[in-house]
MIMARPA-861447 format. One record per residue (C-alpha): residue in three letters; x, y, z. Coordinates in steps of 0.02 Angstrom, whole numbers, padded with zeros to 5 digits, always signed. Layout:
ALAXYZ;...
This chain:
UNK+01648+00394+00255;UNK+01630+00542+00372;UNK+01469+00586+00288;UNK+01398+00413+00318;UNK+01443+00416+00502;UNK+01372+00588+00525;UNK+01209+00539+00439;UNK+01176+00395+00560;UNK+01095+00502+00692;UNK+00962+00487+00825;UNK+00824+00431+00705;UNK+00926+00279+00651;UNK+00978+00221+00824;UNK+00814+00254+00916;UNK+00704+00175+00781;UNK+00819+00022+00767;UNK+00817+00001+00957;UNK+00627+00016+00971;UNK+00599-00105+00828;UNK+00719-00231+00905;UNK+00628-00224+01072;UNK+00457-00243+00991;UNK+00515-00389+00886;UNK+00590-00479+01035;UNK+00427-00457+01131;UNK+00329-00518+00979;UNK+00444-00670+00962;UNK+00453-00725+01143;UNK+00284-00663+01209;UNK+00174-00672+01053;UNK+00009-00699+01145;UNK+00034-00553+01264;UNK+00099-00441+01127;UNK-00047-00487+01015;UNK-00172-00448+01153;UNK-00092-00278+01186;UNK-00080-00234+01001;UNK-00260-00285+00968;UNK-00322-00185+01117;UNK-00228-00029+01060;UNK-00285-00048+00880;UNK-00463-00085+00934;UNK-00468+00074+01037;UNK-00403+00183+00894;UNK-00523+00112+00764;UNK-00676+00112+00876;UNK-00645+00288+00943;UNK-00573+00368+00785;UNK-00642+00264+00641;UNK-00748+00414+00592;UNK-00588+00518+00576;UNK-00507+00390+00458;UNK-00661+00389+00346;UNK-00676+00579+00339;UNK-00489+00603+00311;UNK-00477+00481+00166;UNK-00634+00552+00084;UNK-00559+00727+00102;UNK-00394+00670+00024;UNK-00487+00609-00131;UNK-00578+00775-00151;UNK-00419+00876-00122;UNK-00321+00779-00254;UNK-00460+00797-00382;UNK-00465+00984-00345;UNK-00277+01001-00376;UNK-00285+00900-00537;UNK-00429+01003-00609;UNK-00365+01177-00564;UNK-00214+01282-00614;UNK-00109+01191-00484;UNK-00112+01037-00595;UNK+00013+01120-00712;UNK+00146+01136-00575;UNK+00296+01025-00609;UNK+00375+00919-00472;UNK+00547+00988-00505;UNK+00613+01132-00607;UNK+00503+01201-00745;UNK+00618+01120-00874;UNK+00629+00950-00788;UNK+00549+00799-00870;UNK+00506+00625-00801;UNK+00655+00511-00767;UNK+00560+00349-00806;UNK+00447+00297-00951;UNK+00263+00282-00908;UNK+00257+00090-00909;UNK+00411+00078-00797;UNK+00341+00211-00681;UNK+00174+00120-00663;UNK+00269-00043-00637;UNK+00364+00036-00493;UNK+00202+00100-00414;UNK+00122-00070-00439;UNK+00269-00166-00364;UNK+00306-00055-00214;UNK+00130-00001-00172;UNK+00017-00150-00176;UNK+00065-00286-00299;UNK+00092-00428-00177;UNK-00063-00376-00077;UNK-00170-00380-00233;UNK-00109-00553-00283;UNK-00152-00611-00107;UNK-00322-00525-00092;UNK-00380-00524-00275;UNK-00481-00683-00244;UNK-00477-00691-00054;UNK-00569-00527-00024;UNK-00720-00548-00139;UNK-00739-00728-00083;UNK-00730-00674+00100;UNK-00868-00546+00070;UNK-00965-00678-00028;UNK-00955-00797+00121;UNK-00990-00663+00254;UNK-01094-00521+00183;UNK-01041-00340+00216;UNK-01223-00293+00246;UNK-01345-00386+00356;UNK-01486-00358+00230;UNK-01396-00460+00096;UNK-01391-00649+00105;UNK-01216-00725+00087;UNK-01177-00854-00047;UNK-01311-00783-00163;UNK-01308-00688-00328;UNK-01345-00525-00236;UNK-01210-00567-00109;UNK-01085-00592-00251;UNK-01130-00423-00325;UNK-01106-00335-00158;UNK-00942-00428-00130;UNK-00871-00364-00294;UNK-00930-00185-00264;UNK-00844-00178-00094;UNK-00685-00259-00160;UNK-00677-00126-00297;UNK-00703+00008-00166;UNK-00566-00054-00050;UNK-00438-00065-00191;UNK-00495+00092-00281;UNK-00448+00275-00273;UNK-00478+00296-00085;UNK-00332+00186-00032;UNK-00219+00263-00165;UNK-00269+00440-00116;UNK-00171+00417+00046;UNK-00014+00362-00047;UNK-00038+00500-00175;UNK-00053+00636-00042;UNK+00110+00586+00043;UNK+00201+00558-00122;UNK+00145+00723-00194;UNK+00195+00825-00041;UNK+00365+00741-00023;UNK+00400+00761-00210;UNK+00351+00945-00203;UNK+00472+00979-00060;UNK+00610+00866-00125;UNK+00612+00917-00309;UNK+00527+01087-00319;UNK+00589+01165-00157;UNK+00755+01066-00158;UNK+00736+01003+00021;UNK+00755+00828+00092;UNK+00624+00692+00074;UNK+00575+00670+00256;UNK+00396+00673+00317;UNK+00443+00800+00451;UNK+00513+00922+00322;UNK+00341+00947+00245;UNK+00282+01019+00411;UNK+00431+01137+00431;UNK+00340+01292+00361;UNK+00209+01269+00497;UNK+00328+01227+00640;UNK+00457+01358+00588;UNK+00606+01386+00703;UNK+00529+01346+00870;UNK+00624+01265+01014;UNK+00532+01099+00995;UNK+00557+01088+00806;UNK+00703+00965+00807;UNK+00634+00839+00935;UNK+00462+00847+00853;UNK+00536+00815+00680;UNK+00639+00670+00747;UNK+00486+00595+00832;UNK+00386+00603+00670;UNK+00527+00522+00570;UNK+00555+00386+00702;UNK+00368+00346+00698;UNK+00375+00333+00508;UNK+00524+00215+00513;UNK+00446+00102+00645;UNK+00280+00088+00552;UNK+00370+00052+00388;UNK+00489-00081+00456;UNK+00354-00173+00553;UNK+00234-00164+00406;UNK+00364-00229+00283;UNK+00419-00369+00400;UNK+00241-00432+00424;UNK+00196-00417+00239;UNK+00353-00510+00187;UNK+00321-00642+00320;UNK+00140-00669+00265;UNK+00201-00675+00084;UNK+00324-00811+00132;UNK+00181-00909+00212;UNK+00082-00892+00049;UNK+00231-00950-00056;UNK+00253-01100+00059;UNK+00067-01138+00042;UNK+00081-01129-00147;UNK+00235-01242-00152;UNK+00145-01365-00040;UNK-00008-01363-00154;UNK+00090-01381-00316;UNK+00246-01481-00271;UNK+00197-01556-00102;UNK+00340-01461-00018;UNK+00320-01472+00173;UNK+00224-01325+00244;UNK+00329-01295+00399;UNK+00451-01177+00484;UNK+00605-01253+00402;UNK+00539-01222+00226;UNK+00487-01045+00272;UNK+00659-01006+00343;UNK+00742-01069+00183;UNK+00625-00962+00077;UNK+00659-00810+00187;UNK+00849-00831+00179;UNK+00845-00842-00011;UNK+00726-00694-00021;UNK+00834-00587+00095;UNK+00991-00625-00006;UNK+00904-00577-00168;UNK+00826-00414-00109;UNK+00988-00358-00026;UNK+01078-00394-00190;UNK+00944-00295-00282;UNK+00965-00154-00155;UNK+01151-00140-00195;UNK+01111-00109-00379;UNK+01004+00045-00343;UNK+00834+00100-00406;UNK+00887+00123-00587;UNK+00936-00060-00604;UNK+00864-00184-00478;UNK+00694-00108-00436;UNK+00669-00037-00612;UNK+00704-00203-00699;UNK+00604-00309-00576;UNK+00456-00187-00582;UNK+00445-00207-00771;UNK+00451-00397-00752;UNK+00319-00394-00615;UNK+00196-00290-00714;UNK+00224-00393-00872;UNK+00199-00561-00784;UNK+00047-00496-00689;UNK-00035-00437-00851;UNK+00006-00603-00937;UNK-00070-00701-00793;UNK-00224-00590-00792;UNK-00250-00606-00981;UNK-00238-00796-00973;UNK-00367-00811-00834;UNK-00477-00685-00925;UNK-00484-00792-01083;UNK-00477-00962-00996;UNK-00611-00913-00871;UNK-00791-00853-00897;UNK-00744-00705-01010;UNK-00918-00632-01036;UNK-00961-00652-00851;UNK-00798-00563-00805;UNK-00837-00418-00921;UNK-01014-00401-00855;UNK-00951-00415-00676;UNK-00824-00279-00709;UNK-00951-00158-00784;UNK-01085-00192-00653;UNK-00959-00185-00509;UNK-00888-00022-00575;UNK-01063+00051-00585;UNK-01102-00005-00407;UNK-00936+00066-00347;UNK-00963+00236-00426;UNK-01147+00243-00375;UNK-01111+00200-00194;UNK-00942+00286-00176;UNK-00999+00420-00053;UNK-01105+00297+00048;UNK-00964+00170+00061;UNK-00837+00307+00100;UNK-00936+00371+00250;UNK-01020+00212+00309;UNK-01018+00175+00496;UNK-01128+00063+00604;UNK-01183+00166+00756;UNK-01366+00108+00750;UNK-01365-00077+00708;UNK-01196-00116+00783;UNK-01074-00241+00709;UNK-00889-00239+00672;UNK-00882-00267+00483;UNK-00836-00086+00439;UNK-00701-00085+00573;UNK-00634-00254+00518;UNK-00623-00208+00334;UNK-00641-00027+00278;UNK-00566+00059+00429;UNK-00432-00076+00441;UNK-00385-00043+00258;UNK-00378+00145+00283;UNK-00274+00126+00441;UNK-00156+00010+00346;UNK-00140+00135+00202;UNK-00107+00281+00322;UNK+00021+00183+00424;UNK+00112+00131+00265;UNK+00096+00299+00179;UNK+00270+00363+00233;UNK+00351+00215+00143;UNK+00241+00203-00012;UNK+00224+00392-00029;UNK+00411+00422-00012;UNK+00450+00289-00143;UNK+00318+00359-00263;UNK+00393+00532-00239;UNK+00569+00467-00275;UNK+00519+00397-00446;UNK+00404+00541-00496;UNK+00526+00684-00521;UNK+00484+00792-00672;UNK+00299+00751-00685;UNK+00166+00885-00666;UNK+00046+00875-00520;UNK-00092+00830-00642;UNK+00011+00689-00720;UNK+00058+00628-00547;UNK-00121+00625-00482;UNK-00191+00540-00638;UNK-00050+00413-00638;UNK-00057+00372-00452;UNK-00243+00396-00416;UNK-00315+00318-00575;UNK-00200+00191-00658;UNK-00156+00075-00510;UNK-00339+00069-00451;UNK-00396+00028-00629;UNK-00269-00115-00637;UNK-00327-00173-00464;UNK-00511-00170-00513;UNK-00475-00265-00674;UNK-00374-00393-00575;UNK-00515-00419-00448;UNK-00644-00431-00587;UNK-00542-00565-00677;UNK-00486-00671-00530;UNK-00626-00636-00406;UNK-00756-00645-00545;UNK-00689-00815-00601;UNK-00696-00883-00423;UNK-00873-00817-00398;UNK-00930-00895-00562;UNK-00859-01063-00511;UNK-00951-01059-00344;UNK-01115-00991-00412;UNK-01133-01096-00569;UNK-01014-01244-00560;UNK-01041-01302-00382;UNK-00866-01273-00313;UNK-00834-01220-00133;UNK-00696-01090-00153;UNK-00779-00969-00030;UNK-00782-01102+00105;UNK-00602-01151+00069;UNK-00549-00968+00082;UNK-00644-00951+00246;UNK-00546-01100+00314;UNK-00376-01046+00245;UNK-00363-00875+00164;UNK-00191-00911+00089;UNK-00267-01049-00019;UNK-00381-00934-00120;UNK-00271-00915-00275;UNK-00217-01096-00288;UNK-00390-01172-00254;UNK-00458-01066-00397;UNK-00315-01114-00514;UNK-00354-01298-00484;UNK-00518-01270-00576;UNK-00435-01192-00730;UNK-00333-01266-00874;UNK-00143-01268-00854;UNK-00165-01252-00666;UNK+00016-01307-00634;UNK+00086-01172-00749;UNK-00028-01040-00672;UNK+00023-01088-00495;UNK+00209-01083-00538;UNK+00188-00912-00619;UNK+00091-00849-00468;UNK+00222-00912-00345;UNK+00359-00829-00449;UNK+00259-00667-00457;UNK+00233-00663-00268;UNK+00419-00694-00245;UNK+00473-00552-00360;UNK+00342-00436-00285;UNK+00414-00472-00113;UNK+00589-00434-00176;UNK+00537-00265-00249;UNK+00432-00221-00096;UNK+00573-00261+00025;UNK+00702-00179-00089;UNK+00605-00017-00107;UNK+00565-00017+00080;UNK+00750-00040+00121;UNK+00792+00108+00010;UNK+00659+00220+00088;UNK+00700+00170+00268;UNK+00884+00205+00232;UNK+00836+00375+00163;UNK+00727+00412+00314;UNK+00869+00372+00434;UNK+01003+00471+00338;UNK+00924+00644+00329;UNK+00812+00603+00181;UNK+00948+00596+00048;UNK+00910+00532-00128;UNK+01056+00410-00122;UNK+01076+00338+00053;UNK+01244+00254+00089;UNK+01258+00073+00031;UNK+01309+00013+00204;UNK+01149+00085+00280;UNK+01043-00001+00148;UNK+01129-00167+00183;UNK+01106-00145+00372;UNK+00919-00113+00353;UNK+00902-00256+00228;UNK+00982-00376+00352;UNK+00874-00308+00494;UNK+00712-00330+00394;UNK+00763-00508+00348;UNK+00812-00549+00527;UNK+00652-00475+00599;UNK+00546-00576+00478;UNK+00642-00736+00517;UNK+00618-00713+00704;UNK+00431-00686+00681;UNK+00414-00836+00564;UNK+00495-00945+00696;UNK+00379-00870+00827;UNK+00229-00915+00719;UNK+00093-00823+00623;UNK+00026-00749+00785;UNK+00187-00648+00804;UNK+00174-00582+00625;UNK-00007-00529+00643;UNK+00027-00448+00812;UNK+00169-00344+00739;UNK+00059-00294+00592;UNK-00079-00239+00711;UNK+00045-00142+00816;UNK+00109-00050+00662;UNK-00068+00006+00622;UNK-00081+00099+00788;UNK+00030+00232+00708;UNK-00112+00271+00588;UNK-00197+00386+00713;UNK-00054+00512+00736;UNK-00012+00498+00550;UNK-00190+00547+00505;UNK-00166+00712+00597;UNK+00005+00734+00517;UNK-00065+00705+00342;UNK-00203+00834+00367;UNK-00072+00961+00422;UNK+00036+00914+00271;UNK-00110+00950+00155;UNK-00135+01120+00235;UNK+00051+01159+00215;UNK+00055+01106+00032;UNK-00099+01207-00013;UNK-00030+01361+00076;UNK+00135+01350-00019;UNK+00049+01321-00186;UNK-00062+01473-00160;UNK+00091+01581-00122;UNK+00192+01515-00269;UNK+00047+01519-00393;UNK-00079+01651-00336;UNK-00244+01668-00425;UNK-00239+01792-00570;UNK-00319+01960-00526;UNK-00497+01987-00583;UNK-00499+02117-00720;UNK-00644+02236-00726;UNK-00721+02260-00897;UNK-00693+02433-00971;UNK-00848+02537-00993;UNK-00896+02570-01171;UNK-00896+02749-01228;UNK-01064+02829-01218;UNK-01126+02723-01074;
């Protein structure tokens, strides 16, 4: 018990206090808070959007460099350690914690949004060419760039936590650079507090928006009232379930649910693949993949300084800011479940497999929706433009067994929210208890209750409060971008010291020469 009390230090109390204040402002003054958050986020993206694009592009190149060089053989742990989780379970955990619920939400909504409002002024919306561009950009946003941010953080934390036997805090990865200077402790605490605040606010808004989507699905399928009372009931049930899952630990709750999530997601995807326009989906996947690879550099570094416009800020830069702001949570969780893997296995698993699943998902669901609009006269794009939460269920209404598909999708969103909130609770508890691998149960329960309470308050305040809090959390992306670049420098310096390049041997001269 002494250990638990001692571990609840400044990071816990300061971050909890700041979050409480922000949530109260968001609940009682949502319009003012939204205006302030949007102004701050607008300034960071407009002034530093170029930095986000360059940083994410650099992260991709750096990870590929590590995977293809001698550093790829380095094990995240002792040389004799081996992975704790089977490959399928490991991928399921990445899928559930990292982006599962987001992909279910945006798998149709994003390509149809781009189809309705074209990413490039030269391409007409609601046309065949517009559909092609919509798929290419959707592949890009859910591809390796977004996952490179999570992979960077996860790799660095895992290296420090399992190879160097230090704690799993973001600040620890900068310790070789900061060394023992007078400002080391307050600087480390500031970094960790920033990480906690961004994670809690991001989780609360994502869970809240997920609850809104579940309510929309229940309303569409079972005519359940779409109102605050229903959303509060959903949230109370959800909070009880993810807190219960939290008490069982990673090896039971999250592990089991992650396997279920991945299995149900693949089952749903396979059904839509065969029930939908199969050949069109395959051709869309191949063509979209070709467009994505061909235009990867152009999309990665695209800005609009000459023609103006806000599309890149609203989509690409917003996505990268979201990934950077969430990277302490997703990266720390990925690190926790990746002990024993080599750097090469880690990079291939994190940088390649989840993006491939995401691209397949978008090709199947987004491709089906595009086919319905282009060739069967439906108006899914218009419906999505009016209500983005309706994308999945409007599309299912055009497929066989629509009721079964909708029920499966609602269940999948629910279990994804449980695993996301559960894993976030674990990581936040670890962040606020000196980065330990097994944070005290009471701390996990406290953070679980806080996340549930924060989300409830914001649901009562309305969607404006949720979106304002989400926007506010993204402001942390700017300082985290600098922190991530410094973390990369630290990791590479340590790898070079631990595994120096072999000396170049001069060839012996032959006798007689």
